[in-house]
C-alpha positions as semicolon CSV with decimal commas, in nm:
position;residue;x (nm);y (nm);z (nm)
1;M;1,186;4,240;0,964
2;S;1,318;4,381;0,635
3;I;1,162;4,313;0,297
4;E;1,466;4,099;0,206
5;Q;1,426;3,887;0,521
6;L;1,055;3,844;0,452
7;E;1,140;3,719;0,104
8;I;1,395;3,472;0,247
9;R;1,141;3,353;0,502
10;E;0,878;3,304;0,233
11;H;1,114;3,102;0,016
12;L;1,222;2,873;0,302
13;S;0,861;2,804;0,397
14;Q;0,799;2,644;0,057
15;F;1,056;2,365;0,090
16;A;1,118;2,071;0,321
17;P;1,218;2,053;0,600
18;F;1,154;2,424;0,661
19;E;0,790;2,415;0,550
20;E;0,681;2,254;0,879
21;L;0,869;2,492;1,109
22;A;0,699;2,727;1,351
23;D;0,686;3,096;1,254
24;E;0,939;3,186;1,525
25;W;1,201;2,958;1,373
26;L;1,145;3,084;1,021
27;D;1,196;3,437;1,153
28;R;1,523;3,340;1,322
29;L;1,657;3,161;1,017
30;A;1,573;3,456;0,793
31;S;1,746;3,698;1,030
32;E;2,067;3,493;1,082
33;V;2,128;3,372;0,727
34;E;2,438;3,460;0,524
35;I;2,391;3,490;0,147
36;Q;2,660;3,431;-0,115
37;Y;2,660;3,431;-0,492
38;F;2,872;3,176;-0,684
39;P;2,934;3,175;-1,060
40;A;2,907;2,849;-1,250
41;E;3,184;2,593;-1,184
42;S;3,272;2,744;-0,845
43;T;3,399;2,514;-0,571
44;L;3,179;2,527;-0,261
45;F;3,388;2,284;-0,056
46;E;3,635;2,003;-0,111
47;T;3,657;1,654;0,037
48;G;3,814;1,668;0,384
49;E;3,715;2,029;0,449
50;E;3,555;2,119;0,784
51;L;3,195;2,236;0,742
52;T;3,052;2,496;0,980
53;E;2,729;2,589;0,798
54;L;2,425;2,422;0,648
55;R;2,389;2,519;0,283
56;Y;2,057;2,586;0,107
57;I;2,019;2,648;-0,266
58;R;1,815;2,962;-0,327
59;S;1,865;2,943;-0,703
60;G;2,096;2,761;-0,940
61;A;2,230;2,406;-0,929
62;V;2,501;2,215;-0,742
63;E;2,683;1,890;-0,817
64;V;2,810;1,672;-0,532
65;K;3,085;1,417;-0,598
66;R;3,233;1,133;-0,398
67;R;3,596;1,121;-0,286
68;S;3,665;0,903;-0,592
69;G;3,532;1,177;-0,821
70;H;3,218;0,984;-0,916
71;L;2,889;1,172;-0,919
72;F;2,687;1,136;-0,598
73;N;2,400;1,380;-0,650
74;R;2,275;1,686;-0,835
75;L;2,083;1,943;-0,634
76;E;1,854;2,230;-0,722
77;E;1,645;2,508;-0,573
78;G;1,523;2,423;-0,222
79;D;1,777;2,143;-0,160
80;I;2,011;2,142;0,141
81;F;2,357;1,983;0,162
82;G;2,660;1,953;0,387
83;Y;2,444;1,900;0,694
84;V;2,533;1,545;0,806
85;D;2,909;1,601;0,815
86;M;2,855;1,944;0,976
87;L;2,634;1,810;1,256
88;R;2,861;1,513;1,325
89;G;3,171;1,729;1,334
90;R;3,366;1,533;1,074
91;P;3,546;1,638;0,754
92;A;3,338;1,652;0,440
93;R;3,317;1,317;0,263
94;Y;3,214;1,482;-0,062
95;S;3,303;1,781;-0,273
96;A;3,049;2,031;-0,405
97;H;3,063;2,257;-0,713
98;T;2,810;2,483;-0,883
99;L;2,683;2,373;-1,222
100;E;2,546;2,717;-1,301
101;D;2,530;3,060;-1,142
102;S;2,391;2,997;-0,793
103;L;2,270;3,186;-0,490
104;I;2,339;2,994;-0,168
105;Y;2,206;3,054;0,184
106;F;2,440;2,964;0,474
107;F;2,299;2,886;0,821
108;P;2,547;2,865;1,112
109;K;2,606;2,529;1,276
110;A;2,509;2,647;1,626
111;L;2,170;2,766;1,500
112;I;2,100;2,440;1,319
113;Q;2,206;2,234;1,620
114;E;1,969;2,432;1,841
115;L;1,689;2,380;1,588
116;C;1,757;2,005;1,572
117;D;1,752;1,981;1,952
118;E;1,413;2,152;1,965
119;D;1,240;2,008;1,658
120;D;1,255;1,629;1,620
121;D;1,100;1,629;1,273
122;F;1,361;1,872;1,143
123;S;1,640;1,672;1,307
124;E;1,514;1,345;1,161
125;F;1,482;1,497;0,816
126;V;1,844;1,608;0,799
127;E;1,974;1,264;0,897
128;A;2,096;1,017;0,635
129;G;1,860;0,923;0,351
130;G;1,764;0,579;0,488
131;Q;1,683;0,730;0,826
132;R;1,468;0,996;0,664
133;L;1,271;0,732;0,481
134;K;1,238;0,534;0,804
135;T;1,103;0,842;0,980
136;R;0,850;0,912;0,707
137;V;0,734;0,552;0,698
138;E;0,684;0,556;1,074
139;Q;0,487;0,880;1,048
140;Y;0,241;0,703;0,817
141;H;0,151;0,470;1,103
142;R;0,241;0,671;1,411
143;E;-0,083;0,697;1,607
144;S;-0,354;0,458;1,725
145;D;-0,658;0,416;1,500
146;L;-0,897;0,451;1,792
147;L;-0,753;0,787;1,893
148;T;-0,739;0,945;1,550
149;T;-1,029;0,797;1,354
150;R;-1,358;0,986;1,364
151;V;-1,659;0,784;1,470
152;R;-1,842;0,888;1,153
153;R;-1,622;0,638;0,966
154;L;-1,805;0,357;1,143
155;V;-2,146;0,474;1,019
156;V;-2,237;0,258;0,721
157;R;-2,608;0,338;0,684
158;R;-2,858;0,606;0,766
159;P;-3,070;0,555;1,077
160;V;-3,420;0,414;1,056
161;M;-3,661;0,643;1,243
162;V;-4,023;0,617;1,354
163;E;-4,261;0,845;1,541
164;S;-4,333;0,771;1,905
165;T;-4,699;0,702;1,814
166;T;-4,602;0,418;1,580
167;P;-4,743;0,077;1,693
168;L;-4,482;-0,166;1,823
169;Q;-4,574;-0,422;1,559
170;T;-4,512;-0,170;1,280
171;A;-4,182;-0,070;1,438
172;A;-4,075;-0,435;1,458
173;Q;-4,166;-0,481;1,092
174;Q;-3,950;-0,178;1,007
175;M;-3,658;-0,333;1,195
176;R;-3,703;-0,657;1,001
177;E;-3,738;-0,480;0,667
178;Y;-3,422;-0,272;0,714
179;S;-3,226;-0,550;0,890
180;T;-3,146;-0,331;1,186
181;T;-3,138;-0,394;1,560
182;S;-3,241;-0,043;1,662
183;L;-3,472;0,246;1,568
184;L;-3,457;0,612;1,657
185;V;-3,784;0,758;1,784
186;I;-3,878;1,116;1,695
187;D;-4,135;1,365;1,821
188;P;-4,481;1,280;1,677
189;T;-4,553;1,648;1,608
190;T;-4,334;1,625;1,300
191;D;-4,501;1,549;0,971
192;M;-4,259;1,277;0,871
193;D;-4,364;0,949;0,722
194;A;-4,027;0,837;0,581
195;T;-3,785;0,612;0,766
196;T;-3,478;0,812;0,668
197;F;-3,394;1,179;0,701
198;E;-3,271;1,273;0,352
199;G;-3,388;1,616;0,246
200;Q;-3,556;1,702;0,575
201;D;-3,501;2,022;0,771
202;E;-3,324;2,035;1,106
203;H;-3,639;2,107;1,305
204;Y;-3,747;1,748;1,241
205;W;-3,462;1,606;1,447
206;H;-3,624;1,616;1,787
207;L;-3,516;1,274;1,913
208;V;-3,710;1,144;2,209
209;G;-3,581;0,789;2,241
210;M;-3,463;0,461;2,090
211;L;-3,610;0,115;2,048
212;T;-3,373;-0,183;2,026
213;D;-3,424;-0,553;1,965
214;R;-3,341;-0,606;2,332
215;D;-3,624;-0,369;2,431
216;C;-3,865;-0,572;2,220
217;C;-3,759;-0,887;2,401
218;T;-3,739;-0,763;2,763
219;R;-4,016;-0,501;2,763
220;V;-4,263;-0,625;2,504
221;V;-4,256;-1,003;2,467
222;A;-4,157;-1,080;2,827
223;D;-4,434;-0,857;2,969
224;G;-4,697;-0,957;2,712
225;I;-4,754;-0,600;2,590
226;D;-5,008;-0,550;2,313
227;P;-4,832;-0,519;1,969
228;Q;-5,046;-0,212;1,895
229;T;-4,901;-0,021;2,190
230;P;-4,724;0,301;2,077
231;V;-4,345;0,281;2,064
232;G;-4,322;0,581;2,296
233;E;-4,453;0,376;2,588
234;V;-4,173;0,117;2,585
235;M;-3,879;0,294;2,419
236;S;-3,557;0,383;2,601
237;T;-3,579;0,750;2,686
238;R;-3,228;0,773;2,829
239;L;-3,069;0,871;2,500
240;V;-2,688;0,882;2,496
241;T;-2,539;1,027;2,176
242;V;-2,202;1,124;2,030
243;Q;-2,103;1,390;1,777
244;S;-1,974;1,265;1,441
245;D;-1,630;1,427;1,476
246;E;-1,553;1,254;1,806
247;S;-1,294;0,977;1,796
248;V;-1,379;0,608;1,793
249;Y;-1,200;0,590;2,127
250;E;-1,430;0,853;2,279
251;A;-1,735;0,674;2,139
252;M;-1,622;0,349;2,296
253;L;-1,568;0,520;2,634
254;T;-1,914;0,677;2,611
255;M;-2,076;0,340;2,554
256;L;-1,884;0,170;2,834
257;R;-1,936;0,459;3,075
258;N;-2,312;0,459;3,018
259;N;-2,350;0,082;2,974
260;V;-2,522;0,112;2,635
261;Q;-2,483;-0,108;2,327
262;H;-2,623;0,137;2,069
263;L;-2,493;0,491;2,021
264;P;-2,664;0,743;1,786
265;V;-2,410;0,952;1,593
266;L;-2,514;1,312;1,534
267;Y;-2,390;1,590;1,313
268;R;-2,491;1,881;1,537
269;R;-2,852;1,776;1,602
270;R;-2,900;1,567;1,290
271;P;-2,875;1,185;1,321
272;M;-2,619;1,030;1,086
273;G;-2,652;0,672;1,201
274;I;-2,611;0,435;1,492
275;V;-2,296;0,249;1,595
276;Q;-2,287;-0,054;1,820
277;L;-2,011;-0,176;2,046
278;S;-1,976;-0,470;1,810
279;D;-1,901;-0,223;1,528
280;I;-1,600;-0,098;1,722
281;V;-1,483;-0,454;1,794
282;R;-1,527;-0,534;1,426
283;Y;-1,341;-0,217;1,332
284;E;-1,046;-0,307;1,552
285;T;-1,021;-0,658;1,411
286;H;-1,030;-0,507;1,060
287;S;-1,324;-0,529;0,830
288;S;-1,129;-0,747;0,583
289;L;-1,174;-1,041;0,822
290;Y;-1,550;-0,999;0,814
291;L;-1,541;-0,958;0,438
292;V;-1,353;-1,288;0,409
293;S;-1,617;-1,457;0,626
294;N;-1,884;-1,316;0,396
295;I;-1,702;-1,452;0,090
296;Y;-1,736;-1,810;0,213
297;H;-2,110;-1,765;0,266
298;Q;-2,175;-1,678;-0,100
299;A;-2,355;-1,947;-0,297
300;S;-2,289;-1,814;-0,649
301;V;-2,050;-1,613;-0,864
302;D;-2,303;-1,331;-0,869
303;G;-2,297;-1,320;-0,490
304;L;-1,917;-1,296;-0,490
305;A;-1,925;-1,028;-0,758
306;R;-2,155;-0,813;-0,545
307;L;-1,881;-0,796;-0,281
308;S;-1,638;-0,612;-0,510
309;G;-1,753;-0,275;-0,377
310;E;-1,686;-0,392;-0,021
311;V;-1,334;-0,496;-0,122
312;R;-1,262;-0,141;-0,235
313;Q;-1,417;0,007;0,077
314;S;-1,205;-0,222;0,295
315;F;-0,893;-0,117;0,105
316;V;-0,965;0,255;0,140
317;R;-1,042;0,217;0,509
318;L;-0,719;0,030;0,576
319;V;-0,517;0,300;0,398
320;N;-0,695;0,590;0,568
321;D;-0,658;0,425;0,907
322;G;-0,280;0,418;0,875
323;A;-0,222;0,052;0,789
324;N;0,125;-0,012;0,649
325;S;0,181;-0,171;0,310
326;E;0,233;-0,516;0,463
327;M;-0,106;-0,500;0,634
328;V;-0,280;-0,376;0,321
329;G;-0,107;-0,636;0,105
330;R;-0,190;-0,923;0,339
331;A;-0,553;-0,812;0,364
332;L;-0,598;-0,786;-0,014
333;A;-0,414;-1,116;-0,070
334;T;-0,634;-1,288;0,187
335;I;-0,945;-1,151;0,020
336;G;-0,824;-1,248;-0,328
337;R;-0,725;-1,599;-0,224
338;S;-1,054;-1,646;-0,042
339;I;-1,244;-1,553;-0,357
340;I;-1,038;-1,807;-0,555
341;R;-1,098;-2,079;-0,294
342;R;-1,471;-2,014;-0,293
343;L;-1,480;-2,018;-0,674
344;L;-1,301;-2,353;-0,675
345;E;-1,548;-2,489;-0,421
346;L;-1,838;-2,370;-0,634
347;G;-1,668;-2,509;-0,945
348;E;-1,628;-2,851;-0,787
349;E;-1,993;-2,844;-0,679
350;E;-2,091;-2,783;-1,040
351;L;-1,839;-3,013;-1,214
352;G;-1,809;-3,286;-0,954
353;A;-1,504;-3,414;-0,768
354;P;-1,167;-3,376;-0,949
355;P;-1,048;-3,693;-1,127
356;V;-0,697;-3,666;-0,977
357;P;-0,549;-3,451;-0,696
358;Y;-0,446;-3,099;-0,793
359;A;-0,315;-2,772;-0,649
360;F;-0,424;-2,427;-0,759
361;M;-0,142;-2,178;-0,715
362;V;-0,133;-1,801;-0,740
363;L;0,169;-1,618;-0,878
364;G;0,325;-1,274;-0,863
365;S;0,198;-1,012;-0,619
366;M;-0,083;-1,234;-0,484
367;A;0,175;-1,499;-0,390
368;R;0,397;-1,235;-0,227
369;D;0,109;-1,093;-0,020
370;E;0,165;-0,763;-0,203
371;P;-0,132;-0,706;-0,437
372;T;-0,289;-0,364;-0,467
373;I;-0,650;-0,292;-0,545
374;N;-0,596;-0,310;-0,923
375;A;-0,418;-0,648;-0,926
376;D;-0,494;-0,874;-1,221
377;Q;-0,502;-1,254;-1,244
378;D;-0,186;-1,467;-1,236
379;H;-0,245;-1,832;-1,153
380;A;-0,169;-2,189;-1,260
381;L;-0,263;-2,552;-1,193
382;V;-0,037;-2,835;-1,080
383;V;-0,194;-3,179;-1,113
384;D;-0,080;-3,513;-0,981
385;D;0,148;-3,715;-1,211
386;A;-0,137;-3,966;-1,245
387;F;-0,291;-3,702;-1,476
388;D;-0,407;-3,835;-1,816
389;S;-0,451;-3,547;-2,058
390;D;-0,713;-3,721;-2,273
391;A;-0,920;-3,842;-1,978
392;H;-0,877;-3,561;-1,728
393;D;-0,788;-3,231;-1,892
394;R;-1,143;-3,141;-1,994
395;Y;-1,241;-3,125;-1,627
396;F;-0,950;-2,903;-1,526
397;E;-0,997;-2,679;-1,828
398;Q;-1,360;-2,617;-1,730
399;L;-1,258;-2,558;-1,368
400;A;-0,987;-2,310;-1,471
401;V;-1,223;-2,120;-1,701
402;F;-1,482;-2,108;-1,421
403;V;-1,223;-1,948;-1,190
404;R;-1,096;-1,710;-1,460
405;E;-1,443;-1,581;-1,545
406;G;-1,548;-1,570;-1,180
407;M;-1,246;-1,361;-1,086
408;A;-1,312;-1,128;-1,378
409;A;-1,668;-1,082;-1,249
410;C;-1,522;-0,996;-0,907
411;G;-1,301;-0,722;-1,053
412;Y;-0,975;-0,907;-1,121
413;A;-0,875;-0,840;-1,482
414;R;-0,763;-1,130;-1,698
415;C;-0,387;-1,150;-1,739
416;K;-0,285;-0,985;-2,066
417;G;0,000;-1,235;-2,100
418;D;-0,241;-1,528;-2,050
419;I;-0,059;-1,647;-1,737
420;M;-0,370;-1,826;-1,614
421;A;-0,466;-2,186;-1,546
422;S;-0,707;-2,171;-1,841
423;N;-0,399;-2,174;-2,066
424;P;-0,311;-2,546;-2,114
425;R;0,060;-2,463;-2,088
426;W;0,008;-2,361;-1,726
427;R;-0,209;-2,661;-1,639
428;Q;0,038;-2,946;-1,614
429;P;0,151;-3,241;-1,395
430;L;0,415;-3,182;-1,129
431;S;0,684;-3,357;-1,336
432;V;0,627;-3,115;-1,624
433;W;0,646;-2,816;-1,391
434;K;0,978;-2,942;-1,257
435;S;1,113;-2,967;-1,610
436;Y;0,988;-2,613;-1,679
437;F;1,172;-2,474;-1,377
438;N;1,492;-2,666;-1,450
439;D;1,493;-2,550;-1,813
440;W;1,438;-2,187;-1,711
441;M;1,734;-2,192;-1,472
442;D;1,964;-2,391;-1,705
443;D;1,890;-2,183;-2,015
444;P;1,811;-1,824;-1,906
445;N;1,695;-1,684;-2,238
446;P;1,459;-1,382;-2,242
447;E;1,142;-1,592;-2,244
448;H;1,264;-1,813;-1,960
449;L;1,365;-1,509;-1,755
450;L;1,019;-1,360;-1,800
451;H;0,861;-1,680;-1,676
452;S;1,103;-1,700;-1,382
453;N;1,008;-1,349;-1,272
454;I;0,642;-1,451;-1,262
455;F;0,642;-1,815;-1,157
456;F;0,917;-1,799;-0,895
457;D;0,674;-1,605;-0,676
458;L;0,423;-1,884;-0,610
459;T;0,207;-2,030;-0,338
460;C;-0,072;-2,286;-0,312
461;V;-0,417;-2,147;-0,232
462;Y;-0,632;-2,457;-0,274
463;G;-0,587;-2,829;-0,309
464;E;-0,278;-3,038;-0,240
465;N;0,008;-2,825;-0,110
466;R;0,236;-3,128;-0,153
467;L;0,227;-3,056;-0,527
468;V;0,362;-2,701;-0,484
469;E;0,622;-2,743;-0,210
470;P;0,860;-2,946;-0,435
471;L;0,868;-2,654;-0,680
472;Q;0,955;-2,406;-0,404
473;E;1,227;-2,642;-0,279
474;L;1,362;-2,691;-0,631
475;I;1,406;-2,314;-0,675
476;A;1,573;-2,269;-0,336
477;E;1,814;-2,560;-0,391
478;R;1,918;-2,497;-0,752
479;A;1,912;-2,120;-0,800
480;P;2,210;-2,037;-0,570
481;H;2,427;-2,272;-0,778
482;R;2,333;-2,123;-1,116
483;P;2,553;-1,810;-1,147
484;L;2,462;-1,757;-1,512
485;F;2,093;-1,769;-1,427
486;L;2,139;-1,522;-1,140
487;A;2,345;-1,291;-1,361
488;A;2,081;-1,303;-1,634
489;M;1,805;-1,238;-1,380
490;A;2,004;-0,943;-1,246
491;R;2,056;-0,799;-1,592
492;N;1,688;-0,847;-1,668
493;A;1,597;-0,667;-1,343
494;L;1,801;-0,366;-1,453
495;G;1,565;-0,306;-1,744
496;R;1,337;-0,097;-1,520
497;T;1,520;0,197;-1,370
498;P;1,411;0,466;-1,124
499;P;1,309;0,805;-1,272
500;L;1,629;0,998;-1,202
501;G;1,767;1,026;-1,552
502;F;1,704;1,397;-1,605
503;F;1,840;1,672;-1,386
504;R;1,597;1,887;-1,184
505;T;1,303;1,653;-1,229
506;F;1,191;1,294;-1,240
507;V;1,167;1,111;-1,569
508;V;0,797;1,111;-1,653
509;E;0,582;0,965;-1,926
510;K;0,608;1,193;-2,230
511;D;0,292;1,097;-2,415
512;G;-0,028;0,901;-2,390
513;E;-0,309;0,912;-2,137
514;H;-0,072;0,940;-1,838
515;K;0,158;1,207;-1,975
516;N;0,376;1,389;-1,718
517;S;0,321;1,121;-1,453
518;I;0,544;0,858;-1,292
519;N;0,430;0,498;-1,299
520;I;0,523;0,425;-0,938
521;K;0,498;0,049;-0,994
522;R;0,703;0,024;-1,312
523;R;0,966;0,274;-1,198
524;G;0,970;0,202;-0,824
525;T;0,811;-0,096;-0,651
526;A;0,851;-0,348;-0,936
527;P;1,228;-0,290;-0,984
528;L;1,274;-0,322;-0,607
529;V;1,079;-0,648;-0,603
530;D;1,292;-0,777;-0,891
531;L;1,614;-0,676;-0,719
532;V;1,522;-0,836;-0,386
533;R;1,408;-1,153;-0,567
534;V;1,752;-1,195;-0,726
535;H;1,930;-1,160;-0,391
536;A;1,679;-1,398;-0,230
537;L;1,739;-1,658;-0,501
538;A;2,112;-1,626;-0,445
539;C;2,059;-1,686;-0,072
540;G;1,838;-1,991;-0,122
541;S;1,545;-1,821;0,047
542;K;1,205;-1,990;0,027
543;A;1,025;-1,671;0,131
544;Q;0,780;-1,513;-0,113
545;N;0,707;-1,177;0,048
546;T;0,961;-0,900;-0,025
547;F;1,002;-0,803;0,341
548;L;1,051;-1,168;0,443
549;R;1,305;-1,209;0,165
550;L;1,492;-0,907;0,302
551;D;1,492;-1,079;0,642
552;D;1,658;-1,386;0,488
553;I;1,907;-1,172;0,295
554;N;1,994;-0,987;0,615
555;K;2,109;-1,316;0,772
556;T;2,388;-1,334;0,513
557;Q;2,681;-1,105;0,436
558;L;2,554;-1,032;0,086
559;L;2,468;-0,664;0,144
560;A;2,675;-0,403;0,324
561;E;2,564;-0,292;0,670
562;G;2,263;-0,063;0,658
563;V;2,170;-0,138;0,296
564;N;1,901;-0,389;0,391
565;D;1,724;-0,129;0,606
566;K;1,743;0,131;0,330
567;L;1,586;-0,114;0,083
568;R;1,315;-0,198;0,335
569;Y;1,220;0,165;0,399
570;A;1,244;0,260;0,033
571;F;1,010;-0,024;-0,061
572;E;0,764;0,060;0,216
573;F;0,763;0,430;0,126
574;L;0,711;0,370;-0,247
575;S;0,442;0,112;-0,171
576;M;0,262;0,357;0,056
577;V;0,275;0,633;-0,208
578;R;0,126;0,386;-0,453
579;I;-0,161;0,258;-0,236
580;R;-0,243;0,603;-0,097
581;H;-0,268;0,729;-0,455
582;Q;-0,502;0,441;-0,542
583;A;-0,717;0,504;-0,235
584;M;-0,745;0,869;-0,336
585;D;-0,849;0,763;-0,686
586;I;-1,130;0,551;-0,543
587;E;-1,248;0,828;-0,311
588;T;-1,268;1,068;-0,606
589;D;-1,458;0,814;-0,822
590;Q;-1,164;0,745;-1,052
591;E;-1,031;0,408;-1,158
592;P;-0,722;0,336;-0,943
593;D;-0,391;0,321;-1,126
594;N;-0,017;0,350;-1,060
595;N;0,043;0,688;-1,223
596;V;0,145;0,959;-0,978
597;M;0,172;1,321;-1,088
598;P;0,490;1,472;-0,930
599;D;0,326;1,815;-0,923
600;N;0,061;1,674;-0,688
601;V;0,324;1,558;-0,439
602;S;0,437;1,796;-0,164
603;S;0,791;1,931;-0,151
604;R;0,873;1,708;0,147
605;E;0,733;1,398;-0,024
606;R;0,928;1,476;-0,340
607;H;1,247;1,472;-0,135
608;H;1,152;1,133;0,006
609;L;1,062;1,003;-0,338
610;K;1,396;1,115;-0,471
611;E;1,578;0,945;-0,183
612;A;1,385;0,621;-0,231
613;F;1,468;0,623;-0,602
614;E;1,833;0,690;-0,519
615;V;1,836;0,390;-0,283
616;L;1,703;0,180;-0,571
617;N;1,955;0,328;-0,812
618;H;2,251;0,248;-0,586
619;A;2,117;-0,102;-0,519
620;Q;2,083;-0,171;-0,891
621;R;2,441;-0,062;-0,952
622;F;2,560;-0,301;-0,680
623;M;2,351;-0,583;-0,828
624;A;2,512;-0,537;-1,168
625;F;2,852;-0,563;-0,999
626;R;2,750;-0,857;-0,776
627;Y;2,617;-1,083;-1,053
628;P;2,834;-1,036;-1,363
629;I;2,777;-1,255;-1,667
630;P;3,097;-1,455;-1,746
631;P;3,255;-1,352;-2,080
632;D;3,225;-1,700;-2,231
633;A;2,859;-1,719;-2,131
634;E;2,802;-1,374;-2,283
635;R;2,943;-1,497;-2,614
636;K;2,724;-1,808;-2,608
637;M;2,414;-1,602;-2,533
638;K;2,490;-1,363;-2,820
639;S;2,547;-1,658;-3,050
640;K;2,211;-1,811;-2,952
641;R;2,033;-1,482;-3,014
642;K;2,201;-1,446;-3,351
643;G;2,104;-1,802;-3,445
644;R;1,740;-1,740;-3,356
645;S;1,729;-1,417;-3,558
646;T;1,854;-1,594;-3,870
């Protein structure tokens, strides 16, 4: 292979989708490529032209335009174009021109077709943008947890170990002290008096057996053995172990095959811990369920606060195990709501029974089942219309403050906008809430739109659901018939745009602590949530979750065919980038945030990010067209704003 071909091969290997190809394919591509140089403003192909090569930008920049002449995309080094029309054998739907002097690689159609037939990942990448996002999202969750997760992930504590000469009574006391159901027994020739192995040399790890709680019952108590008998005389000597890098699936098979309930996990010869069959069952049913059970057993705010570390561990485990954003969101929402319910129970125990019926509702991401690990507090109280402010409000104020401070102790930051039940404005009878919602939809000024964005994602977590359902029904019934409100909501949703404003790169923060990063929430997931909410309101959907709202929208003719799927995959991909980034922050002992550094994202992922942002960009343009503000309403709104300013 010539030096020039080696250079071509090296360049291809740095960019998606070529970076994942086998060496043999990179060699073939480098040997069969055609290279052409084009000055700035050269035409590469026109609309309707037959395409017989895949084009790859070695250097320079290319602009792609629609048949109408409107800009479709701007491409740079490492981007490919012309591939979909080429592979499908149809005339080009776009035209392409160089923006600056450019060097372009051409790969023949037959070669690319052969590559697509052999390599599914390559083929899927060069499909349409929505399909590429779909493929990437599916790759996040492709394989079974049991088959891919290492058994070391199930080890939560170091093993407790005793010498074989230790009296049974002492061993039993150790089991009680360390709240364990099993002990590892080591050779008594070692000079070890500690119950853990930290700092010890490998020659200490001569395991000779195990003692379990079942052994104590069936071999000690049942046979009346003297408590001072050495452990070595009653321990299980048939020791079945597993290496730490084996899969959870292999560990489960080992336990079933050997009919054992306890399995020591070793790193080479060193014990790391012991897993039980129940650990695997618990793992498969997701630790968040067990965490929720633990929440309801806490008798104080301090007890709940001590679980905050477990919440983060559960989140990281879900992400690392391949859970999708819906699973992660539901788990975190369930945990958050359970904490609120337990706080309300504790609050009622302290303050007494409520004077009138009430409902405690959560708002925003918690209501949508979409919180991430750094979610803050957004909640409100709806009380029965029998509410008497002078006689009853003191109770509900104390209850709301108790919840607010309890949540803060559990790691949920107070809402900076004071959207919390401790604010008397958001602690009102049902009739007042109805008037709030009607006013917001009838007079969509900036303040009312802000409240609609927050409060129109709502659900009851405790108390009388009958006080919340009328509000959900009110929104679903009235919003579709308020075109000015929908138009104002749509315009408001366009205030947050995807980071595609500058050519060659994403728009990033230019100053401050998070300089040169993208806030993936503000520039990605939040605008998508806002956009889907507007369409859902127009459809009269009562769903809260973004994916469920997309399901309702899909039942209508509001969006063109295929757009719903693109929005779904774009939202899932951006959500996964966000939560994976937060999980990585936690694992590296950093405070999780939403700020992703583009330079830390692989070439392939940058392509997917760009496509997801383009899906959002196109959807926002359609929304602006779909919900226009009537001219007379625009004049009235301007007049109101002018009146307020004077």
